Structures are given as structure tokens and as C-alpha cells.
C-alpha positions as CSV (number, residue, x, y, z in Angstrom):
1,X,82.3,21.5,14.0
2,X,78.9,22.3,15.5
3,X,76.4,24.0,13.2
4,X,72.9,25.3,13.9
5,X,70.0,25.5,11.5
6,X,66.9,27.5,12.3
7,X,63.8,27.0,10.1
8,X,60.9,29.4,10.4
9,X,58.1,27.4,8.8
10,X,54.4,28.0,8.4
11,X,53.5,25.4,11.1
12,X,56.6,25.2,13.3
13,X,59.8,27.0,14.1
14,X,62.6,24.5,14.5
15,X,66.3,24.6,15.5
16,X,68.5,21.7,14.8
17,X,72.1,21.3,15.8
18,X,74.5,19.2,13.7
19,X,77.9,17.8,14.1
20,X,79.8,18.1,10.8
21,X,83.1,16.3,10.3
22,X,84.3,16.1,6.7
23,X,81.3,14.9,4.7
24,X,79.6,13.2,7.7
25,X,76.6,15.0,9.1
26,X,75.0,14.0,12.4
27,X,72.0,15.7,13.9
28,X,72.6,16.0,17.7
29,X,69.4,17.6,18.8
30,X,66.3,19.4,17.7
31,X,64.0,21.9,19.3
32,X,60.7,23.1,17.9
33,X,57.7,25.3,18.7
34,X,54.3,24.7,17.1
35,X,53.4,28.3,16.3
36,X,51.1,28.0,13.3
37,X,52.6,31.2,11.8
38,X,50.5,31.0,8.7
39,X,47.4,31.5,10.9
40,X,48.7,35.0,11.7
41,X,48.3,36.1,8.1
42,X,45.2,38.4,7.5
43,X,44.4,39.8,4.1
44,X,47.9,38.7,3.0
45,X,49.6,40.6,5.8
46,X,51.6,39.0,8.6
47,X,50.1,40.4,11.8
48,X,52.1,42.0,14.7
49,X,51.4,39.0,16.9
50,X,53.0,36.6,14.5
51,X,56.1,38.8,14.1
52,X,56.4,39.1,17.9
53,X,56.1,35.4,18.4
54,X,58.9,34.6,15.9
55,X,61.1,37.2,17.6
56,X,60.4,35.6,21.0
57,X,61.4,32.1,19.8
58,X,64.4,33.1,17.8
59,X,65.7,35.1,20.7
60,X,65.3,32.0,22.9
61,X,67.3,30.0,20.4
62,X,70.0,32.7,20.2
63,X,70.5,32.6,24.0
64,X,70.8,28.9,23.9
65,X,73.4,29.0,21.1
66,X,75.4,31.7,22.8
67,X,75.5,29.8,26.0
68,X,76.9,26.8,24.2
69,X,79.3,28.9,22.2
70,X,77.8,27.8,18.8
71,X,78.4,30.7,16.4
72,X,77.9,29.0,13.1
73,X,74.2,29.6,12.4
74,X,72.0,29.6,9.3
75,X,68.4,30.8,9.7
76,X,65.7,31.0,7.0
77,X,61.9,31.4,6.6
78,X,59.7,29.9,4.0
79,X,56.1,30.2,2.9
80,X,54.3,32.0,5.7
81,X,56.5,35.1,5.5
82,X,57.5,34.6,1.8
83,X,53.9,34.9,0.7
84,X,53.0,37.8,3.0
85,X,52.8,41.3,1.4
86,X,54.9,42.7,4.3
87,X,57.1,39.6,4.4
88,X,60.3,41.4,3.5
89,X,59.9,44.1,6.2
90,X,58.8,41.5,8.7
91,X,62.0,39.4,8.1
92,X,64.2,42.5,8.5
93,X,62.4,43.4,11.8
94,X,62.8,39.8,13.1
95,X,66.5,39.8,12.3
96,X,67.1,43.1,14.0
97,X,65.2,42.4,17.1
98,X,66.3,38.8,17.6
99,X,70.0,39.3,16.8
100,X,70.0,36.5,14.2
101,X,70.0,37.2,10.5
102,X,67.1,35.5,8.8
103,X,67.0,35.0,5.1
104,X,63.8,34.4,3.0
105,X,64.1,31.2,1.1
106,X,62.4,31.2,-2.3
107,X,60.0,28.4,-3.2
108,X,62.4,27.3,-5.9
109,X,65.3,27.0,-3.5
110,X,63.1,25.2,-0.9
111,X,62.1,22.6,-3.5
112,X,65.8,22.1,-4.5
113,X,67.0,21.7,-0.9
114,X,64.1,19.4,-0.2
115,X,65.2,17.2,-3.1
116,X,68.9,17.2,-2.1
117,X,68.1,16.4,1.6
118,X,65.5,13.7,0.9
119,X,67.3,11.9,-1.9
120,X,70.8,11.9,-0.4
121,X,70.4,8.3,0.9
122,X,67.4,7.3,-1.3
123,X,67.8,4.1,-3.4
124,X,65.3,5.1,-6.2
125,X,66.8,7.4,-8.8
126,X,63.4,8.4,-10.3
127,X,60.2,9.7,-8.7
128,X,58.4,12.6,-7.1
129,X,59.4,14.4,-4.0
130,X,56.6,16.2,-2.2
131,X,56.8,18.5,0.9
132,X,53.3,19.6,2.1
133,X,54.1,22.5,4.4
134,X,51.7,24.8,6.3
135,X,51.5,27.5,3.6
136,X,52.9,25.9,0.5
137,X,53.5,22.6,-1.2
138,X,56.8,21.8,-3.0
139,X,56.9,19.2,-5.8
140,X,60.0,17.9,-7.5
141,X,60.1,15.4,-10.3
142,X,63.6,13.8,-10.6
143,X,65.1,11.2,-12.9
144,X,68.6,9.7,-12.9
145,X,68.9,11.5,-9.5
146,X,68.6,14.9,-11.2
147,X,65.8,17.5,-10.9
148,X,63.7,17.6,-14.1
149,X,60.8,19.8,-12.9
150,X,60.1,21.6,-9.6
151,X,57.3,23.9,-8.5
152,X,56.0,25.5,-5.3
153,X,52.2,25.6,-5.0
154,X,50.3,28.1,-2.8
155,X,48.4,25.5,-0.9
156,X,49.3,24.0,2.5
157,X,47.9,22.1,5.5
158,X,47.6,25.1,7.9
159,X,46.3,27.6,5.3
160,X,43.6,25.0,4.4
161,X,42.7,24.5,8.0
162,X,42.5,28.3,8.6
163,X,40.4,28.9,5.5
164,X,38.0,26.0,5.7
165,X,37.9,24.7,9.2
166,X,38.1,27.9,11.2
167,X,38.1,27.4,15.0
168,X,37.3,23.7,14.8
169,X,40.1,21.1,15.2
170,X,38.8,18.6,12.6
171,X,37.0,19.3,9.4
172,X,33.5,18.0,8.5
173,X,32.7,16.3,5.2
174,X,31.7,19.5,3.4
175,X,34.9,21.3,4.4
176,X,36.9,18.3,3.3
177,X,35.3,18.4,-0.1
178,X,35.9,22.1,-0.4
179,X,39.6,21.4,0.3
180,X,39.6,18.7,-2.3
181,X,38.1,21.1,-4.9
182,X,40.8,23.8,-4.3
183,X,43.6,21.2,-4.3
184,X,42.4,19.6,-7.5
185,X,42.0,23.0,-9.2
186,X,45.4,24.2,-8.1
187,X,47.2,21.0,-9.1
188,X,45.4,20.5,-12.4
189,X,46.5,24.0,-13.5
190,X,50.2,23.0,-13.2
191,X,51.3,22.0,-16.7
192,X,54.9,21.2,-15.9
193,X,54.0,17.7,-14.8
194,X,51.5,16.8,-17.6
195,X,53.7,14.0,-18.8
196,X,54.5,12.5,-15.4
197,X,52.5,9.5,-14.3
198,X,52.8,6.3,-12.3
199,X,55.6,7.9,-10.3
200,X,56.8,6.8,-6.9
201,X,56.2,9.5,-4.3
202,X,58.7,10.3,-1.5
203,X,57.0,12.5,1.1
204,X,58.9,14.7,3.5
205,X,58.1,17.2,6.3
206,X,55.7,17.3,9.2
207,X,52.5,16.4,7.3
208,X,53.9,13.1,6.2
209,X,55.7,12.5,9.5
210,X,52.4,12.8,11.4
211,X,50.5,10.8,8.8
212,X,53.1,8.0,8.9
213,X,52.8,7.8,12.7
214,X,49.0,7.7,12.6
215,X,49.0,5.2,9.7
216,X,51.3,2.8,11.5
217,X,49.2,2.9,14.6
218,X,45.9,2.5,12.8
219,X,47.0,-0.5,10.7
220,X,49.2,-2.2,13.2
221,X,52.4,-1.5,11.4
222,X,55.8,-1.3,13.1
223,X,57.0,2.2,13.9
224,X,59.9,1.8,11.6
225,X,57.6,1.3,8.6
226,X,58.0,4.2,6.1
227,X,55.4,3.1,3.4
228,X,51.8,4.2,3.1
229,X,49.2,2.8,0.7
230,X,47.4,5.6,-1.0
231,X,44.2,3.7,-1.1
232,X,43.9,4.1,2.6
233,X,44.1,7.9,2.7
234,X,40.4,8.5,2.1
235,X,39.6,5.8,4.8
236,X,41.7,7.8,7.3
237,X,40.0,11.0,6.4
238,X,36.5,9.6,6.6
239,X,37.3,8.1,10.0
240,X,38.2,11.4,11.7
241,X,35.6,13.7,10.2
242,X,34.0,16.1,12.7
243,X,30.6,14.7,11.6
244,X,31.5,11.5,13.4
245,X,31.3,11.0,17.1
246,X,34.8,9.9,17.9
247,X,35.1,7.1,20.4
248,X,37.7,7.2,23.2
249,X,40.3,4.9,21.5
250,X,40.2,7.2,18.4
251,X,40.7,10.3,20.5
252,X,43.6,8.6,22.2
253,X,45.1,7.6,18.8
254,X,45.1,11.2,17.6
255,X,46.6,12.5,20.8
256,X,49.4,9.9,20.7
257,X,50.3,10.2,17.1
258,X,49.6,13.7,15.9
259,X,49.3,15.8,19.1
260,X,50.7,19.0,17.6
261,X,49.2,18.5,14.1
262,X,45.7,17.3,15.0
263,X,44.3,20.4,13.3
264,X,46.4,20.1,10.1
265,X,47.0,16.4,9.4
266,X,43.6,16.1,7.6
267,X,44.1,19.1,5.3
268,X,47.6,17.8,4.6
269,X,46.2,14.4,3.7
270,X,43.7,15.9,1.3
271,X,46.5,17.5,-0.6
272,X,48.6,14.3,-0.5
273,X,45.6,12.2,-1.7
274,X,45.0,14.6,-4.7
275,X,48.6,14.5,-5.7
276,X,48.8,10.7,-5.4
277,X,45.7,10.4,-7.6
278,X,47.1,12.9,-10.1
279,X,50.3,11.0,-10.5
280,X,48.7,7.5,-10.3
281,X,50.9,6.6,-7.3
282,X,50.0,3.5,-5.3
283,X,52.3,4.2,-2.3
284,X,54.0,7.0,-0.5
285,X,57.5,6.6,1.0
286,X,58.3,8.8,4.0
287,X,61.8,10.3,4.4
288,X,62.8,12.1,7.6
289,X,65.4,14.4,5.8
290,X,64.5,17.5,4.0
291,X,65.3,21.2,3.5
292,X,67.7,21.7,6.4
293,X,69.8,18.7,5.5
294,X,69.7,19.7,1.8
295,X,71.0,23.1,2.7
296,X,73.9,21.5,4.6
297,X,74.8,19.1,1.8
298,X,74.6,21.7,-1.0
299,X,75.8,24.9,0.7
300,X,77.8,24.2,3.8
301,X,79.7,21.1,2.8
302,X,80.7,22.8,-0.5
303,X,81.9,25.9,1.2
304,X,85.6,26.0,0.9
305,X,85.9,28.4,3.8
306,X,83.9,26.1,6.1
């Protein structure tokens, strides 16, 4: 059975197609558009241009699925529309105009599906799962492979870029410090994790994917390496500040490793660094499975009518 998942995120809009046989799930292909949907939010309202862009891309995906005869489709949106005042009306309009029903996933559900997807094949049975998206950050603390605490924070890589960096690609030192201040204030206000420390962090999503690629290239690690040392995050941030005059090899490095996230990888790393320091974590492990796979494992594979 072929199944399509469409994820309307704050940074990118993705469509992944899976082959599902029994309890075996194989991703066959993935398409994505780097839209930066969160940047279309003004005064907490999603602007017309953002809605039109989503309709355009979802319609393109629908045409592709219809041509291949794939009629099992789940589509959802996360923080960018969830946090907009007119998010509910925007989702209804997008669904009507594109011909694909879009649901709005809550922050709580997003954190749960992140956990299920990322830990499905994870060896550790205790730790923190973190997904730094464009408009929100999901944190899950789990032990004995069960969720103990989960929260969704209203800070993200694209929202930080839009708020503090503006039209520039890379932030300067002052802007970075302003991001640090907001991230620290937001995270310190979360009381649910007050007893959690020295926890292993598993990072998922585009921020960590891009950071992992850049990290491996910078420090001569093999591409299959999935482990980052937290102590090096500040070093990476300092190296690519707008205050510095980047040399050609550094520009090439960014274009090779984070071409679509060049403007958001540093805001995302600021949030990652603050979280790692808060939880006294020395390393971050990257997992390439997340909310879409979690939805499949928990919803689709357990659907008796599937």
C-alpha cells in the first residue's frame, strides 16, 4: 500500500510517499519546498501571500498523487498556521482551494508524534527529544521509552530570524545575543523540566539535519556521523557571524551543507545551545525520523480499517 504524508511546516512544505506492508514502513520518495511560511505572519495574522503559496504547492502535490493513483493521503500543518490568529480560517481555505483536506496539528500531538517517530529505532530508553521548527520548539522527556513530560514552546529558527535578523542572511553578534536572551527566558520559564538534568538529547527536524551536515564538514567527520559535541556549538555560531568577513571556503561550506537553511541554521543553533546548557547535555544525537513517521506508527498502522 502506498501512503502520502504532507507536512505544512513553518520552514518547508514536504510530501513523503511511503510503502507500507504489515508493520514495515519504507519511505520511497520525498519532495519539499522551502517556503518560510512563518515569515508571512504579520501581527499574528497569516498574510494572503502565505495562504496562496501553500495552496499552490499543495495543488501541485495533489496533481502528482492523482496521476500516480495514490489516494491515501494525510496532510497537516503545524506552528506557522497553528499560532496565527486566522489559522483556522486559513486552513479551511487551503483545504477547499487545493482539494486536499488539511488538519491543524496541536503542539501536544506534534511532540507526541515526534517522540514516536524518533524513538522507534532508538537504543536509549531515557532522554530528551527536541524538534526545533521554524515557529515552535517541541521538547519531550522520556524514560523507560514512555513520555513523562512534553511541551511546545513558541520559539523557532525562522521566527527568530525574522524577528532579529530581518533582511540579512546571517545574524551579527548583537542579534545572536538577543536571540540567546529570549531563548533563555522562554526555556527558564518552563517548570515541567525543573528536575531533568544530564539528559541525552536526541535532535530531529531540519535544524538538526542542517547543523549535522555543517558540523561533519567543519570537523572532518564522516557523513554518517550523527553525534555533535555541544561545546562546539558556540564555536560554529561565532565563526559565521555577519560581523566577520567570510572567506571563500566558508561561503562554499555553507552553500554545500545548509543551502536552504542558511538564514535559519544559526537561530536554530542558538535555541539548541540554550537547551543543551539547560539540561547539562554534552552531546546531541541526530535522528532522521520524526513527526510524519510517528503519525504512521501510531495512527495508520493501528487503524484496523487500513
